[in-house]
DOLOLUM-861128 format. One record per residue: residue number from 1; chain; x, y, z of N, C-alpha, C in turn. Coordinates in nm, 3 decimals. Each point is the difference from the previous one (the first is absolute). Example, Ala and Ser with C-alpha at 12.3 -4.5 7.8 and 13.67 -1.06 7.14 Angstrom:
REM residues 2
@k->1 | c->A | n_u->1.319 | n_v->-0.569 | n_w->0.780 | ca_u->-0.089 | ca_v->0.119 | ca_w->0.000 | c_u->0.090 | c_v->0.120 | c_w->0.000 .
@k->2 | c->A | n_u->-0.035 | n_v->0.105 | n_w->-0.072 | ca_u->0.082 | ca_v->0.119 | ca_w->0.006 | c_u->-0.077 | c_v->0.109 | c_w->0.073 .
***
This chain:
REM residues 95
@k->1 | c->A | n_u->1.033 | n_v->0.076 | n_w->-1.208 | ca_u->0.097 | ca_v->-0.077 | ca_w->0.006 | c_u->-0.152 | c_v->-0.132 | c_w->0.062 .
@k->2 | c->A | n_u->-0.071 | n_v->-0.004 | n_w->0.063 | ca_u->-0.138 | ca_v->-0.043 | ca_w->0.025 | c_u->-0.046 | c_v->-0.062 | c_w->-0.145 .
@k->3 | c->A | n_u->-0.041 | n_v->0.079 | n_w->-0.109 | ca_u->-0.028 | ca_v->-0.047 | ca_w->-0.145 | c_u->0.073 | c_v->-0.113 | c_w->-0.066 .
@k->4 | c->A | n_u->0.173 | n_v->0.078 | n_w->0.016 | ca_u->0.095 | ca_v->-0.060 | ca_w->-0.093 | c_u->0.014 | c_v->-0.160 | c_w->0.043 .
@k->5 | c->A | n_u->-0.003 | n_v->0.044 | n_w->0.159 | ca_u->0.023 | ca_v->-0.164 | ca_w->0.047 | c_u->-0.136 | c_v->-0.098 | c_w->-0.048 .
@k->6 | c->A | n_u->-0.100 | n_v->0.008 | n_w->-0.004 | ca_u->-0.106 | ca_v->-0.094 | ca_w->-0.024 | c_u->-0.095 | c_v->0.003 | c_w->-0.103 .
@k->7 | c->A | n_u->0.034 | n_v->0.087 | n_w->-0.053 | ca_u->-0.015 | ca_v->0.026 | ca_w->-0.175 | c_u->-0.156 | c_v->0.056 | c_w->-0.014 .
@k->8 | c->A | n_u->-0.050 | n_v->-0.097 | n_w->-0.095 | ca_u->-0.148 | ca_v->-0.027 | ca_w->-0.035 | c_u->-0.075 | c_v->-0.034 | c_w->0.130 .
@k->9 | c->A | n_u->0.053 | n_v->-0.089 | n_w->0.107 | ca_u->-0.055 | ca_v->-0.017 | ca_w->0.130 | c_u->-0.031 | c_v->0.186 | c_w->0.086 .
@k->10 | c->A | n_u->0.040 | n_v->0.073 | n_w->-0.024 | ca_u->-0.010 | ca_v->0.102 | ca_w->0.070 | c_u->-0.063 | c_v->0.095 | c_w->-0.075 .
@k->11 | c->A | n_u->-0.086 | n_v->0.072 | n_w->0.074 | ca_u->-0.073 | ca_v->0.113 | ca_w->-0.075 | c_u->0.000 | c_v->0.114 | c_w->0.095 .
@k->12 | c->A | n_u->0.061 | n_v->0.130 | n_w->-0.064 | ca_u->0.024 | ca_v->0.114 | ca_w->0.050 | c_u->-0.112 | c_v->0.081 | c_w->-0.010 .
@k->13 | c->A | n_u->-0.077 | n_v->0.017 | n_w->0.115 | ca_u->-0.128 | ca_v->0.066 | ca_w->-0.048 | c_u->-0.044 | c_v->0.192 | c_w->0.042 .
@k->14 | c->A | n_u->0.138 | n_v->-0.004 | n_w->0.036 | ca_u->-0.045 | ca_v->0.146 | ca_w->0.016 | c_u->0.146 | c_v->0.063 | c_w->0.124 .
@k->15 | c->A | n_u->0.027 | n_v->0.101 | n_w->0.012 | ca_u->0.125 | ca_v->0.080 | ca_w->0.053 | c_u->-0.048 | c_v->0.125 | c_w->0.063 .
@k->16 | c->A | n_u->-0.074 | n_v->-0.017 | n_w->0.118 | ca_u->-0.089 | ca_v->0.140 | ca_w->0.054 | c_u->0.090 | c_v->0.072 | c_w->0.072 .
@k->17 | c->A | n_u->-0.011 | n_v->0.090 | n_w->-0.027 | ca_u->0.087 | ca_v->0.125 | ca_w->0.070 | c_u->-0.040 | c_v->0.092 | c_w->0.137 .
@k->18 | c->A | n_u->-0.159 | n_v->-0.045 | n_w->0.018 | ca_u->-0.026 | ca_v->0.046 | ca_w->0.102 | c_u->-0.061 | c_v->-0.073 | c_w->0.048 .
@k->19 | c->A | n_u->-0.068 | n_v->0.028 | n_w->0.165 | ca_u->-0.058 | ca_v->-0.060 | ca_w->0.102 | c_u->-0.114 | c_v->-0.083 | c_w->-0.082 .
@k->20 | c->A | n_u->-0.109 | n_v->0.111 | n_w->-0.071 | ca_u->-0.104 | ca_v->-0.002 | ca_w->-0.069 | c_u->-0.027 | c_v->-0.104 | c_w->-0.115 .
@k->21 | c->A | n_u->0.104 | n_v->0.005 | n_w->-0.092 | ca_u->0.015 | ca_v->-0.069 | ca_w->-0.056 | c_u->0.042 | c_v->-0.155 | c_w->-0.004 .
@k->22 | c->A | n_u->0.092 | n_v->0.006 | n_w->0.128 | ca_u->0.032 | ca_v->-0.144 | ca_w->0.073 | c_u->-0.142 | c_v->-0.084 | c_w->0.052 .
@k->23 | c->A | n_u->-0.013 | n_v->0.083 | n_w->0.065 | ca_u->-0.149 | ca_v->-0.091 | ca_w->0.051 | c_u->-0.132 | c_v->-0.019 | c_w->-0.070 .
@k->24 | c->A | n_u->0.008 | n_v->0.122 | n_w->-0.152 | ca_u->-0.116 | ca_v->-0.060 | ca_w->-0.111 | c_u->0.024 | c_v->-0.125 | c_w->-0.095 .
@k->25 | c->A | n_u->0.155 | n_v->-0.021 | n_w->0.003 | ca_u->0.041 | ca_v->-0.112 | ca_w->-0.067 | c_u->-0.011 | c_v->-0.120 | c_w->0.082 .
@k->26 | c->A | n_u->0.015 | n_v->0.013 | n_w->0.132 | ca_u->0.015 | ca_v->-0.116 | ca_w->0.072 | c_u->-0.160 | c_v->-0.026 | c_w->-0.011 .
@k->27 | c->A | n_u->-0.106 | n_v->0.077 | n_w->0.010 | ca_u->-0.141 | ca_v->-0.051 | ca_w->0.003 | c_u->-0.012 | c_v->-0.041 | c_w->-0.144 .
@k->28 | c->A | n_u->0.032 | n_v->0.037 | n_w->-0.127 | ca_u->-0.031 | ca_v->-0.014 | ca_w->-0.111 | c_u->0.049 | c_v->-0.134 | c_w->-0.055 .
@k->29 | c->A | n_u->0.142 | n_v->-0.011 | n_w->0.017 | ca_u->0.058 | ca_v->-0.117 | ca_w->-0.052 | c_u->0.002 | c_v->-0.129 | c_w->0.088 .
@k->30 | c->A | n_u->-0.007 | n_v->0.041 | n_w->0.121 | ca_u->0.043 | ca_v->-0.094 | ca_w->0.172 | c_u->0.118 | c_v->-0.104 | c_w->-0.092 .
@k->31 | c->A | n_u->0.105 | n_v->0.072 | n_w->0.001 | ca_u->0.142 | ca_v->-0.058 | ca_w->-0.013 | c_u->0.032 | c_v->-0.154 | c_w->0.088 .
@k->32 | c->A | n_u->0.075 | n_v->-0.084 | n_w->-0.091 | ca_u->0.101 | ca_v->-0.070 | ca_w->0.140 | c_u->0.097 | c_v->0.030 | c_w->0.023 .
@k->33 | c->A | n_u->0.031 | n_v->0.115 | n_w->-0.056 | ca_u->0.164 | ca_v->0.047 | ca_w->0.123 | c_u->-0.005 | c_v->0.146 | c_w->-0.061 .
@k->34 | c->A | n_u->0.033 | n_v->0.097 | n_w->0.128 | ca_u->0.014 | ca_v->0.077 | ca_w->-0.060 | c_u->0.142 | c_v->0.076 | c_w->0.083 .
@k->35 | c->A | n_u->0.069 | n_v->0.064 | n_w->-0.043 | ca_u->0.146 | ca_v->0.058 | ca_w->-0.046 | c_u->-0.030 | c_v->0.127 | c_w->0.107 .
@k->36 | c->A | n_u->0.064 | n_v->0.015 | n_w->0.106 | ca_u->0.022 | ca_v->0.153 | ca_w->0.016 | c_u->0.105 | c_v->-0.004 | c_w->0.076 .
@k->37 | c->A | n_u->0.043 | n_v->0.178 | n_w->-0.088 | ca_u->0.141 | ca_v->0.050 | ca_w->0.062 | c_u->-0.032 | c_v->0.081 | c_w->0.083 .
@k->38 | c->A | n_u->0.086 | n_v->-0.020 | n_w->0.115 | ca_u->-0.090 | ca_v->0.045 | ca_w->0.143 | c_u->0.084 | c_v->0.110 | c_w->0.011 .
@k->39 | c->A | n_u->0.099 | n_v->0.062 | n_w->-0.105 | ca_u->0.065 | ca_v->0.127 | ca_w->0.024 | c_u->-0.111 | c_v->0.125 | c_w->-0.103 .
@k->40 | c->A | n_u->-0.046 | n_v->-0.046 | n_w->-0.069 | ca_u->-0.119 | ca_v->0.076 | ca_w->-0.004 | c_u->-0.072 | c_v->0.087 | c_w->0.038 .
@k->41 | c->A | n_u->0.000 | n_v->0.139 | n_w->0.039 | ca_u->-0.074 | ca_v->0.076 | ca_w->0.070 | c_u->-0.157 | c_v->0.044 | c_w->-0.083 .
@k->42 | c->A | n_u->0.001 | n_v->-0.082 | n_w->-0.083 | ca_u->-0.215 | ca_v->0.054 | ca_w->-0.035 | c_u->-0.036 | c_v->-0.153 | c_w->0.047 .
@k->43 | c->A | n_u->0.070 | n_v->-0.135 | n_w->0.073 | ca_u->-0.096 | ca_v->-0.045 | ca_w->0.059 | c_u->-0.021 | c_v->-0.042 | c_w->0.104 .
@k->44 | c->A | n_u->-0.084 | n_v->-0.002 | n_w->0.098 | ca_u->-0.065 | ca_v->0.007 | ca_w->0.137 | c_u->0.042 | c_v->-0.142 | c_w->0.011 .
@k->45 | c->A | n_u->0.115 | n_v->-0.045 | n_w->0.104 | ca_u->0.007 | ca_v->-0.133 | ca_w->-0.002 | c_u->-0.104 | c_v->-0.086 | c_w->0.087 .
@k->46 | c->A | n_u->0.022 | n_v->0.092 | n_w->0.088 | ca_u->-0.095 | ca_v->-0.017 | ca_w->0.115 | c_u->-0.178 | c_v->-0.031 | c_w->-0.033 .
@k->47 | c->A | n_u->-0.047 | n_v->0.086 | n_w->-0.098 | ca_u->-0.133 | ca_v->0.005 | ca_w->-0.064 | c_u->-0.016 | c_v->-0.166 | c_w->-0.107 .
@k->48 | c->A | n_u->0.136 | n_v->0.015 | n_w->-0.059 | ca_u->-0.015 | ca_v->-0.094 | ca_w->-0.079 | c_u->-0.003 | c_v->-0.142 | c_w->0.019 .
@k->49 | c->A | n_u->0.075 | n_v->-0.052 | n_w->0.135 | ca_u->0.001 | ca_v->-0.143 | ca_w->0.060 | c_u->-0.137 | c_v->0.002 | c_w->0.066 .
@k->50 | c->A | n_u->-0.032 | n_v->0.126 | n_w->0.066 | ca_u->-0.128 | ca_v->-0.041 | ca_w->0.084 | c_u->-0.110 | c_v->-0.030 | c_w->-0.077 .
@k->51 | c->A | n_u->-0.009 | n_v->0.055 | n_w->-0.134 | ca_u->-0.084 | ca_v->-0.067 | ca_w->-0.126 | c_u->0.046 | c_v->-0.155 | c_w->-0.061 .
@k->52 | c->A | n_u->0.118 | n_v->0.022 | n_w->0.041 | ca_u->0.044 | ca_v->-0.159 | ca_w->-0.047 | c_u->-0.092 | c_v->-0.087 | c_w->0.094 .
@k->53 | c->A | n_u->0.029 | n_v->0.029 | n_w->0.101 | ca_u->-0.033 | ca_v->-0.121 | ca_w->0.183 | c_u->-0.087 | c_v->-0.020 | c_w->0.006 .
@k->54 | c->A | n_u->-0.157 | n_v->0.126 | n_w->-0.097 | ca_u->-0.137 | ca_v->-0.011 | ca_w->0.019 | c_u->0.007 | c_v->-0.051 | c_w->-0.086 .
@k->55 | c->A | n_u->0.023 | n_v->-0.035 | n_w->-0.166 | ca_u->-0.017 | ca_v->-0.055 | ca_w->-0.103 | c_u->-0.044 | c_v->-0.139 | c_w->0.043 .
@k->56 | c->A | n_u->-0.124 | n_v->-0.061 | n_w->-0.111 | ca_u->-0.009 | ca_v->-0.113 | ca_w->-0.014 | c_u->0.071 | c_v->-0.123 | c_w->-0.042 .
@k->57 | c->A | n_u->0.027 | n_v->0.047 | n_w->-0.134 | ca_u->0.113 | ca_v->-0.062 | ca_w->-0.160 | c_u->0.154 | c_v->-0.005 | c_w->0.039 .
@k->58 | c->A | n_u->0.005 | n_v->-0.168 | n_w->-0.027 | ca_u->0.177 | ca_v->-0.001 | ca_w->0.026 | c_u->0.022 | c_v->0.051 | c_w->-0.083 .
@k->59 | c->A | n_u->0.148 | n_v->0.069 | n_w->0.082 | ca_u->0.085 | ca_v->0.100 | ca_w->-0.072 | c_u->0.134 | c_v->-0.002 | c_w->0.090 .
@k->60 | c->A | n_u->0.097 | n_v->0.031 | n_w->-0.072 | ca_u->0.124 | ca_v->0.004 | ca_w->0.073 | c_u->0.047 | c_v->0.155 | c_w->-0.028 .
@k->61 | c->A | n_u->0.041 | n_v->0.070 | n_w->0.120 | ca_u->0.093 | ca_v->0.121 | ca_w->-0.003 | c_u->0.162 | c_v->-0.022 | c_w->-0.046 .
@k->62 | c->A | n_u->0.034 | n_v->0.077 | n_w->-0.039 | ca_u->0.127 | ca_v->-0.006 | ca_w->0.019 | c_u->0.093 | c_v->0.128 | c_w->-0.018 .
@k->63 | c->A | n_u->0.027 | n_v->0.041 | n_w->0.128 | ca_u->0.093 | ca_v->0.149 | ca_w->0.066 | c_u->0.116 | c_v->0.007 | c_w->-0.067 .
@k->64 | c->A | n_u->0.036 | n_v->0.047 | n_w->-0.088 | ca_u->0.187 | ca_v->0.028 | ca_w->-0.043 | c_u->-0.010 | c_v->0.152 | c_w->-0.017 .
@k->65 | c->A | n_u->0.146 | n_v->0.016 | n_w->-0.010 | ca_u->0.058 | ca_v->0.138 | ca_w->0.043 | c_u->0.082 | c_v->-0.001 | c_w->-0.164 .
@k->66 | c->A | n_u->-0.050 | n_v->0.108 | n_w->-0.089 | ca_u->0.018 | ca_v->0.016 | ca_w->-0.139 | c_u->0.151 | c_v->0.063 | c_w->0.028 .
@k->67 | c->A | n_u->0.016 | n_v->0.111 | n_w->0.142 | ca_u->0.131 | ca_v->0.068 | ca_w->-0.061 | c_u->0.116 | c_v->-0.090 | c_w->0.110 .
@k->68 | c->A | n_u->-0.024 | n_v->-0.084 | n_w->0.082 | ca_u->0.116 | ca_v->-0.053 | ca_w->0.044 | c_u->-0.019 | c_v->-0.190 | c_w->0.021 .
@k->69 | c->A | n_u->0.095 | n_v->-0.052 | n_w->-0.018 | ca_u->-0.021 | ca_v->-0.155 | ca_w->0.029 | c_u->0.006 | c_v->-0.042 | c_w->0.185 .
@k->70 | c->A | n_u->-0.098 | n_v->-0.078 | n_w->-0.015 | ca_u->0.018 | ca_v->-0.067 | ca_w->0.168 | c_u->-0.121 | c_v->-0.089 | c_w->-0.049 .
@k->71 | c->A | n_u->-0.094 | n_v->-0.079 | n_w->0.164 | ca_u->-0.096 | ca_v->-0.024 | ca_w->-0.003 | c_u->-0.140 | c_v->0.011 | c_w->-0.083 .
@k->72 | c->A | n_u->-0.039 | n_v->-0.095 | n_w->-0.036 | ca_u->-0.124 | ca_v->0.010 | ca_w->-0.080 | c_u->-0.105 | c_v->-0.075 | c_w->0.106 .
@k->73 | c->A | n_u->-0.126 | n_v->0.058 | n_w->0.021 | ca_u->-0.085 | ca_v->-0.086 | ca_w->0.083 | c_u->-0.128 | c_v->-0.041 | c_w->-0.082 .
@k->74 | c->A | n_u->-0.041 | n_v->-0.070 | n_w->0.019 | ca_u->-0.100 | ca_v->-0.068 | ca_w->-0.090 | c_u->-0.127 | c_v->-0.014 | c_w->0.164 .
@k->75 | c->A | n_u->-0.098 | n_v->0.021 | n_w->-0.059 | ca_u->-0.136 | ca_v->0.000 | ca_w->0.072 | c_u->-0.091 | c_v->-0.092 | c_w->-0.071 .
@k->76 | c->A | n_u->-0.035 | n_v->-0.069 | n_w->0.019 | ca_u->-0.095 | ca_v->-0.133 | ca_w->-0.069 | c_u->-0.145 | c_v->-0.005 | c_w->0.085 .
@k->77 | c->A | n_u->-0.101 | n_v->0.008 | n_w->-0.057 | ca_u->-0.135 | ca_v->0.000 | ca_w->0.044 | c_u->-0.051 | c_v->-0.143 | c_w->-0.048 .
@k->78 | c->A | n_u->-0.024 | n_v->-0.074 | n_w->0.072 | ca_u->-0.093 | ca_v->-0.152 | ca_w->-0.011 | c_u->-0.094 | c_v->0.003 | c_w->0.054 .
@k->79 | c->A | n_u->-0.085 | n_v->-0.090 | n_w->-0.030 | ca_u->-0.073 | ca_v->-0.035 | ca_w->0.068 | c_u->0.003 | c_v->-0.152 | c_w->0.090 .
@k->80 | c->A | n_u->-0.004 | n_v->0.019 | n_w->0.113 | ca_u->0.076 | ca_v->-0.151 | ca_w->0.028 | c_u->-0.147 | c_v->-0.071 | c_w->0.111 .
@k->81 | c->A | n_u->-0.019 | n_v->-0.151 | n_w->-0.023 | ca_u->-0.146 | ca_v->-0.021 | ca_w->0.064 | c_u->0.053 | c_v->0.005 | c_w->0.144 .
@k->82 | c->A | n_u->-0.040 | n_v->-0.017 | n_w->0.119 | ca_u->-0.004 | ca_v->-0.034 | ca_w->0.160 | c_u->0.107 | c_v->-0.043 | c_w->0.045 .
@k->83 | c->A | n_u->-0.008 | n_v->-0.122 | n_w->-0.103 | ca_u->0.130 | ca_v->-0.102 | ca_w->0.055 | c_u->0.118 | c_v->0.032 | c_w->-0.050 .
@k->84 | c->A | n_u->-0.008 | n_v->0.029 | n_w->-0.134 | ca_u->0.156 | ca_v->0.084 | ca_w->-0.030 | c_u->0.054 | c_v->0.116 | c_w->0.066 .
@k->85 | c->A | n_u->-0.110 | n_v->0.079 | n_w->0.025 | ca_u->0.036 | ca_v->0.150 | ca_w->0.130 | c_u->0.045 | c_v->-0.056 | c_w->0.091 .
@k->86 | c->A | n_u->-0.063 | n_v->-0.116 | n_w->0.082 | ca_u->0.087 | ca_v->-0.036 | ca_w->0.112 | c_u->0.154 | c_v->-0.085 | c_w->-0.019 .
@k->87 | c->A | n_u->-0.005 | n_v->-0.086 | n_w->-0.071 | ca_u->0.103 | ca_v->-0.023 | ca_w->-0.056 | c_u->0.106 | c_v->0.120 | c_w->0.014 .
@k->88 | c->A | n_u->-0.027 | n_v->0.154 | n_w->-0.099 | ca_u->0.077 | ca_v->0.072 | ca_w->-0.042 | c_u->0.037 | c_v->0.057 | c_w->0.154 .
@k->89 | c->A | n_u->-0.091 | n_v->0.038 | n_w->0.115 | ca_u->0.023 | ca_v->0.012 | ca_w->0.114 | c_u->0.089 | c_v->-0.027 | c_w->0.052 .
@k->90 | c->A | n_u->-0.013 | n_v->-0.170 | n_w->0.016 | ca_u->0.092 | ca_v->-0.061 | ca_w->0.064 | c_u->0.162 | c_v->0.003 | c_w->-0.005 .
@k->91 | c->A | n_u->0.034 | n_v->-0.023 | n_w->-0.172 | ca_u->0.077 | ca_v->0.007 | ca_w->-0.066 | c_u->0.005 | c_v->0.074 | c_w->-0.119 .
@k->92 | c->A | n_u->0.030 | n_v->0.131 | n_w->0.022 | ca_u->-0.022 | ca_v->0.106 | ca_w->-0.137 | c_u->0.151 | c_v->0.002 | c_w->-0.101 .
@k->93 | c->A | n_u->0.123 | n_v->-0.129 | n_w->0.042 | ca_u->0.071 | ca_v->0.060 | ca_w->-0.062 | c_u->0.016 | c_v->-0.140 | c_w->-0.088 .
@k->94 | c->A | n_u->-0.112 | n_v->-0.124 | n_w->0.013 | ca_u->0.015 | ca_v->-0.139 | ca_w->-0.089 | c_u->-0.057 | c_v->0.085 | c_w->-0.132 .
@k->95 | c->A | n_u->0.003 | n_v->-0.037 | n_w->-0.064 | ca_u->-0.023 | ca_v->-0.058 | ca_w->-0.148 | c_u->-0.188 | c_v->-0.018 | c_w->0.012 .
***
């Protein structure tokens, strides 16, 4: 659906089916967006998110369920200046 929506602007670089493949793809491709099916029993979400949190490159992770409808959770890893971080801590709900 993502590729259909964005056409040539989107590039699907892989669809790993194991945790090792997913981690290798993260290191090899440094994608902007990773979509994770949180119902997939082959993906260890805790390990994946730990790797996401400790990484340096800007990236978003979208957790979705391919089995049922519901909320989509998006984690956004951004580099903030100290001033931006302070502003965010004072009001994390502002743009």
